[in-house]
C-alpha positions in Angstrom: 0.0 0.0 0.0 1.3 3.5 -0.9 1.6 5.8 2.1 0.4 9.4 2.4 4.1 10.5 2.4 4.3 9.6 -1.3 1.3 11.9 -2.0 3.1 14.8 -0.1 6.3 14.1 -2.1 4.3 14.1 -5.3 2.7 17.4 -4.5 6.1 18.9 -3.7 7.4 17.6 -7.0 4.5 19.1 -8.9 4.9 22.4 -7.1 8.6 22.5 -8.1 7.8 21.6 -11.7 4.9 23.9 -12.6 7.1 25.7 -15.1 8.6 22.5 -16.6 7.0 19.9 -18.9 5.8 17.2 -16.6 3.3 14.3 -17.0 1.6 12.0 -14.6 4.2 9.3 -15.2 7.0 11.7 -14.2 5.2 12.3 -10.9 4.9 8.6 -10.2 8.5 8.0 -11.1 9.6 10.9 -8.8 8.1 9.1 -5.8 9.3 5.7 -7.0 6.0 4.0 -7.7 4.5 2.5 -10.8 2.3 4.8 -12.8 -0.6 2.4 -12.7 -0.7 2.0 -8.9 0.2 5.6 -8.0 -2.3 7.1 -10.4 -5.1 5.1 -8.8 -4.0 5.9 -5.3 -3.5 9.6 -6.0 -7.0 9.8 -7.5 -8.5 8.0 -4.5 -6.8 10.3 -2.0 -7.0 13.6 -3.8 -10.3 13.2 -5.7 -8.8 14.0 -9.1 -6.2 12.5 -11.4 -2.6 13.6 -11.4 -3.0 15.3 -14.8 -6.1 17.2 -13.6 -4.2 18.3 -10.4 -1.3 19.5 -12.4 -3.6 21.5 -14.7 -5.5 23.0 -11.8 -2.3 24.0 -10.1 -1.0 25.6 -13.3 -4.2 27.6 -13.6 -4.0 28.7 -10.0 -0.4 29.8 -10.6 -1.5 31.6 -13.7 -4.2 33.5 -11.7 -1.5 34.5 -9.1 0.8 35.6 -11.9 -1.9 37.7 -13.6 -2.5 39.7 -10.4 1.1 39.8 -9.1 3.2 40.3 -12.2 3.5 42.5 -15.2 4.1 39.5 -17.6 2.0 39.4 -20.8 -0.9 37.1 -20.6 0.4 35.0 -23.4 3.8 34.6 -21.7 2.1 33.4 -18.5 0.1 30.8 -20.5 3.1 29.6 -22.5 5.4 29.4 -19.4 2.8 27.1 -17.7 2.8 24.8 -20.8 -0.5 25.8 -22.4 0.2 25.3 -26.1 -1.8 28.3 -27.5 -3.4 31.4 -26.2 -6.7 30.0 -27.1 -6.2 26.8 -25.0 -5.0 28.9 -22.1 -7.9 31.3 -22.3 -10.4 28.4 -22.6 -9.0 26.5 -19.7 -8.8 29.6 -17.6 -12.4 30.6 -18.4 -13.6 27.1 -17.6 -11.9 27.3 -14.2 -12.6 31.0 -13.2 -15.7 31.9 -15.3 -13.8 34.8 -16.8 -11.0 35.4 -19.2 -7.4 36.1 -18.0 -7.8 39.7 -19.1 -10.9 40.2 -17.0 -9.3 38.4 -14.1 -6.3 40.8 -14.3 -8.5 43.8 -14.4 -10.5 42.7 -11.3 -7.3 42.2 -9.4 -6.9 40.7 -6.0 -10.6 40.9 -5.1 -11.3 37.9 -7.3 -8.7 35.9 -5.5 -10.2 36.4 -2.1 -13.8 36.2 -3.3 -15.1 39.8 -3.2 -16.5 39.4 0.3 -17.8 42.4 2.1 -16.0 43.2 5.3 -17.1 41.2 8.4 -19.6 42.9 10.6 -18.7 42.8 14.3 -21.7 42.3 16.5 -22.1 43.6 20.1 -24.1 40.5 20.9 -21.5 38.2 22.4 -22.6 34.9 23.8 
């Protein structure tokens, strides 16, 4: 049985490889397990496939880069291994319900959810 330490090591490997070409089999190899067994275990524990997790993390990194850097949108997408501007925009819109350009214009509020400030009540239990 694969232990949870391998999942942690896989996540660290993915985090360190977001700007490099990686595939699910590379992740399994990095934690010294067969692709077949590790892929099934990762999906059972994390609730998504390794490939889906990598894609989600890359989109999250792209969102951070859009708000915190001056890089061109195309450069962000290409650096995170989206093959074309269209594929990056489509994937980003599917994940965040807006284009990368709209996301950048909205800034940090989108990242934290546009919540109103908390109201402090005088009624303390």
